[in-house]
C-alpha positions in Angstrom: -146.2 -9.3 79.3 -142.8 -11.3 80.5 -139.3 -10.0 79.9 -136.4 -12.5 80.5 -132.6 -11.7 81.1 -131.1 -13.9 78.1 -127.8 -14.9 76.3 -124.2 -13.6 77.5 -125.5 -12.6 80.9 -126.7 -15.8 81.8 -123.9 -17.5 80.5 -121.2 -15.3 82.4 -123.6 -15.5 85.7 -123.0 -19.3 86.0 -119.4 -19.2 85.1 -118.9 -16.9 87.7 -117.8 -14.0 85.5 -118.6 -10.8 86.1 -122.0 -9.7 83.7 -121.1 -6.2 82.3 -124.3 -5.8 80.1 -127.8 -7.3 80.5 -130.0 -8.2 77.5 -133.9 -8.8 77.8 -136.4 -10.8 75.7 -139.9 -9.6 76.0 -142.4 -12.4 75.4 -146.3 -11.0 74.6 -145.6 -7.7 73.6 -146.2 -5.5 70.8 -144.1 -2.5 69.7 -146.7 -0.5 70.4 -147.2 -1.9 73.8 -143.4 -1.5 74.4 -143.6 2.4 73.4 -146.9 3.0 75.7 -144.8 1.7 78.5 -142.0 4.2 77.5 -139.3 2.1 75.9 -137.6 3.6 73.4 -137.4 1.6 69.7 -133.9 1.5 68.7 -133.9 -1.5 66.4 -133.4 -1.4 62.9 -133.7 -4.6 61.5 -136.2 -6.1 64.2 -138.0 -4.4 67.6 -135.3 -3.9 69.9 -135.9 -1.1 72.8 -134.3 1.1 75.6 -135.4 0.5 79.0 -136.6 4.1 79.8 -134.6 3.8 83.3 -131.4 1.6 83.0 -131.2 1.8 79.2 -130.8 -1.5 79.2 -131.7 -3.5 75.8 -135.4 -5.0 75.4 -135.8 -7.3 72.3 -139.2 -9.0 71.3 -139.3 -12.0 70.9 -138.5 -13.1 67.3 -138.1 -16.2 65.0 -135.7 -15.9 61.8 -136.1 -17.8 58.3 -133.2 -17.8 55.9 -134.3 -15.5 52.9 -130.7 -14.9 51.0 -126.7 -15.6 51.2 -125.0 -13.9 54.0 -125.4 -13.0 57.4 -128.2 -10.4 56.3 -130.7 -12.7 54.4 -132.7 -13.4 57.1 -136.3 -12.5 57.7 -137.5 -11.9 61.1 -140.8 -12.2 62.3 -141.3 -10.4 65.9 -145.0 -11.0 67.3 -146.7 -11.6 70.5 -147.5 -15.3 70.1 -143.8 -16.1 69.8 -142.4 -17.9 72.4 -139.6 -17.8 74.4 -138.2 -21.2 73.5 -138.7 -19.8 69.8 -136.6 -17.3 70.5 -133.9 -19.1 72.0 -133.5 -21.8 69.3 -132.3 -19.3 66.6 -129.3 -18.7 68.8 -126.0 -20.2 67.5 -124.8 -22.0 71.0 -126.2 -23.6 73.1 -124.3 -22.0 75.8 -125.8 -19.1 74.6 -129.4 -19.8 74.3 -130.5 -20.1 78.4 -132.8 -17.4 79.7 -133.5 -16.4 83.3 -137.2 -15.6 84.5 -137.5 -12.5 87.1 -137.8 -14.9 89.9 -134.1 -16.2 89.2 -135.5 -19.7 87.7 -133.2 -21.0 84.6 -134.6 -21.6 81.7 -132.3 -24.4 79.7 -134.4 -25.7 76.7 -131.3 -27.1 74.7 -129.1 -28.1 77.8 -126.6 -25.3 77.3 -125.8 -25.2 81.0 -124.5 -28.7 80.6 -122.4 -28.1 78.0 -120.8 -25.0 79.9 -119.8 -27.3 82.6 -118.4 -29.9 80.5 -116.7 -27.1 78.3 -118.3 -27.5 75.0 -119.3 -25.4 72.5 -122.5 -27.1 70.9 -124.9 -25.5 67.9 -128.4 -25.1 68.7 -130.2 -26.2 65.5 -129.0 -26.7 62.1 -130.2 -23.0 61.8 -126.6 -22.4 62.3 -125.5 -23.2 59.0 -127.7 -20.4 57.9 -125.7 -17.6 59.0 -121.6 -18.0 58.1 -120.4 -15.2 60.5 -121.4 -18.2 63.4 -118.1 -19.7 62.1 -116.1 -16.7 63.6 -118.2 -16.6 66.2 -117.5 -20.4 67.4 -113.5 -19.8 67.1 -114.0 -16.5 68.9 -115.7 -18.4 71.7 -113.0 -21.0 71.7 -110.4 -18.4 72.1 -112.4 -16.5 74.8 -113.2 -19.9 77.3 -111.0 -22.2 75.8 -113.8 -24.6 75.4 -113.5 -27.5 72.6 -116.1 -27.7 69.7 -118.4 -30.4 69.2 -117.4 -32.9 66.8 -121.2 -32.2 65.1 -120.8 -28.3 65.2 -117.2 -29.2 63.8 -118.9 -31.1 61.2 -121.4 -28.4 60.3 -118.8 -25.8 59.9 -116.8 -27.6 57.5 -119.9 -28.5 55.3 -120.8 -24.4 55.5 -117.3 -23.4 54.1 -117.4 -26.7 51.8 -120.9 -25.6 50.3 -119.8 -21.7 49.7 -121.8 -20.3 52.8 -119.0 -18.7 54.4 -118.2 -16.9 50.8 -120.8 -14.7 52.0 -118.9 -13.4 55.0 -117.8 -9.5 54.3 -114.7 -8.5 55.5 -115.9 -5.5 58.1 -118.0 -8.6 60.0 -114.8 -10.8 60.0 -112.5 -8.1 61.1 -115.4 -7.4 63.8 -115.0 -11.0 65.0 -111.7 -11.5 64.3 -110.3 -9.0 66.3 -112.5 -9.7 69.6 -110.6 -13.2 69.1 -107.6 -11.7 69.0 -107.8 -9.9 72.1 -109.2 -12.8 73.9 -107.0 -14.6 76.3 -106.3 -17.6 73.7 -106.2 -16.6 69.5 -104.3 -19.4 69.0 -107.6 -21.3 69.7 -109.5 -19.2 67.6 -106.6 -19.9 64.7 -106.9 -23.4 65.4 -110.9 -23.6 65.0 -110.7 -21.9 62.0 -108.3 -24.0 60.6 -110.4 -27.4 61.9 -113.3 -25.7 59.9 -111.4 -25.5 56.8 -111.8 -21.3 56.9 -108.4 -19.9 57.8 -107.1 -21.6 54.1 -109.8 -19.4 52.3 -109.7 -16.8 54.5 -106.7 -16.1 55.9 -104.3 -17.9 53.4 -101.0 -16.1 54.7 -101.3 -17.3 57.6 -100.0 -20.9 57.3 -99.0 -20.6 61.2 -99.2 -18.8 64.1 -97.7 -18.4 68.0 -98.6 -20.6 70.5 -99.3 -17.9 72.6 -100.5 -14.0 72.4 -100.0 -11.0 74.7 -100.2 -7.3 74.9 -102.7 -4.8 73.2 -104.5 -6.1 69.9 -102.1 -4.2 67.5 -99.3 -5.9 69.0 -101.0 -9.2 68.7 -101.7 -8.7 65.4 -98.0 -7.6 64.3 -96.7 -10.7 66.3 -99.1 -13.0 63.8 -97.9 -11.0 60.8 -94.1 -11.4 62.0 -93.3 -13.9 59.7 -95.0 -12.4 56.4 -92.9 -9.9 54.1 -94.9 -6.8 53.2 -97.3 -7.9 50.4 -98.3 -10.8 52.4 -99.4 -8.0 55.9 -100.7 -5.6 53.0 -102.9 -8.7 51.4 -104.5 -10.1 54.7 -105.2 -6.7 56.1 -107.1 -5.5 53.0 -109.0 -9.0 52.8 -110.1 -8.7 56.7 -110.3 -4.9 56.7 -107.8 -4.5 59.7 -107.5 -0.6 60.5 -104.5 1.5 60.4 -102.9 1.1 63.4 -102.6 -2.5 63.6 -101.6 -3.0 59.7 -98.8 0.1 60.1 -97.1 -1.9 63.0 -97.7 -5.1 61.2 -95.7 -3.3 58.3 -93.1 -2.0 60.5 -92.1 -5.2 62.2 -92.0 -7.2 58.8 -89.5 -4.1 57.4 -87.1 -3.9 60.0 -87.3 -7.6 61.9 -84.1 -8.3 60.2 -82.1 -5.5 62.0 -83.3 -6.9 65.1 -79.8 -8.9 65.7 -77.2 -8.3 68.5 -73.9 -6.5 68.0 -75.5 -3.6 66.4 -73.0 -0.4 65.8 -73.9 3.0 67.1 -74.8 4.5 63.9 -76.8 1.2 63.0 -78.9 1.9 66.1 -79.5 5.3 65.1 -80.3 4.6 61.8 -83.0 2.3 63.0 -84.3 4.7 65.5 -84.4 7.0 62.7 -86.5 4.8 60.1 -88.9 3.3 62.4 -89.7 7.3 63.4 -89.3 6.3 67.5 -88.0 9.6 67.9 -91.4 11.1 67.0 -93.6 7.7 67.9 -91.8 6.2 71.1 -95.1 4.8 72.2 -95.6 2.8 68.5 -91.3 1.8 69.3 -92.5 0.2 72.1 -95.1 -1.7 70.9 -92.5 -2.9 68.2 -89.8 -3.5 70.7 -93.0 -5.9 72.7 -93.4 -7.4 69.2 -89.8 -8.5 68.9 -89.5 -9.9 72.1 -92.4 -12.4 71.3 -90.9 -13.2 68.1 -87.5 -13.4 68.2 -85.9 -15.6 70.6 -83.6 -14.2 72.9 -84.0 -10.7 71.8 -83.1 -8.1 74.3 -85.0 -4.7 73.7 -82.7 -3.2 76.6 -80.3 -1.5 74.2 -82.5 0.1 71.9 -84.5 1.3 74.8 -81.5 3.0 76.4 -80.6 4.4 72.9 -84.0 5.8 72.5 -84.0 7.6 75.8 -80.6 8.9 75.5 -81.2 10.3 72.3 -84.8 11.6 72.9 -83.3 13.6 75.8 -80.6 15.9 73.3 -82.4 19.5 72.9 -82.8 20.0 69.4 -84.3 23.4 70.1 -81.1 24.6 71.9 -78.8 22.8 68.7 -81.3 24.9 66.4 -80.5 28.3 68.3 -76.9 28.1 68.5 -76.6 26.9 65.0 -75.0 29.0 62.5 -77.0 28.1 59.7 -80.5 26.5 59.4 -79.9 24.2 56.9 -76.9 22.7 59.0 -79.4 21.7 62.2 -80.5 18.5 61.1 -77.2 17.2 60.4 -76.1 18.6 63.5 -79.3 17.0 65.9 -78.4 13.8 64.1 -74.6 14.0 65.5 -76.0 15.0 68.8 -78.1 12.0 69.1 -75.6 9.6 67.4 -73.0 10.7 70.5 -75.5 10.3 73.0 -76.7 6.9 72.2 -72.6 6.0 72.2 -72.5 7.4 75.6 -74.9 5.6 76.8 -74.2 2.3 75.2 -70.3 2.5 75.2 -70.0 1.8 71.7 -68.0 2.6 68.9 -69.7 4.9 66.2 
């Protein structure tokens, strides 16, 4: 029985990046042997085990054979006679199909190191076409590393889209890959890759254009991406890719109020905006909204709105409630006090 570090850990080490997790492939063993050595089985679809001390994942070397549509349509074969090269051959990209022996020797049967050095994303074999999720993974790696996609790999991705294989993508997996790509250094490269493959128009038809650069947390990036849309567009896109509520809500909030982010707003208009976006109860979300507006609106100055919220938020609503003659008058009195605080902070007419 031999165990090899494989995949992302080998790739990232060669790139000089921190290695967060190590995955191992075990050659020449059976599930019974693994259990006998104290490994804990955790795999549902194929034999994966946790090391009894380090809790790192050890998977038995396996091959996969296409048996249906989509990313679940595979028959897995794991047995002692499956070689390390057999296991590496089933992987998506050459840069992910390298292994490292216990003595440090690099095992690279598909020239992944060369592609890594040249900044190329290249599929390992024609089996790439059997899993449509791999189109999204290539796009995500383009967003992470800024690598170009090999011409033959891009052509294969286009054929997968044209043949309808990509239609088997399920929303949950789409969001899983899309969200990870959106959080990478260059999400625009992911969208460019999907466009080149022909998948953007099918999967993300609302996104006819996108920002040239992204910053901020993932909800901010998603809202920035959705800024040109209307509410119907945001909802259609979010439904199709199963965007979580946090991302959807911020994107919807942005498209609802984006027309109000112009200059020269009166105190009343500013106060009404703060109420509309629920800034007093959810100041963190309002801060995210302003971050989106800074990115999406040329020349936008968020400082007046930030000062307005700070001033209005300092109003002691509890004291006003205690002094109010009638409970029903409290909301109006609080609103007046907040508007007055904004006027004083900004020096504007109501």
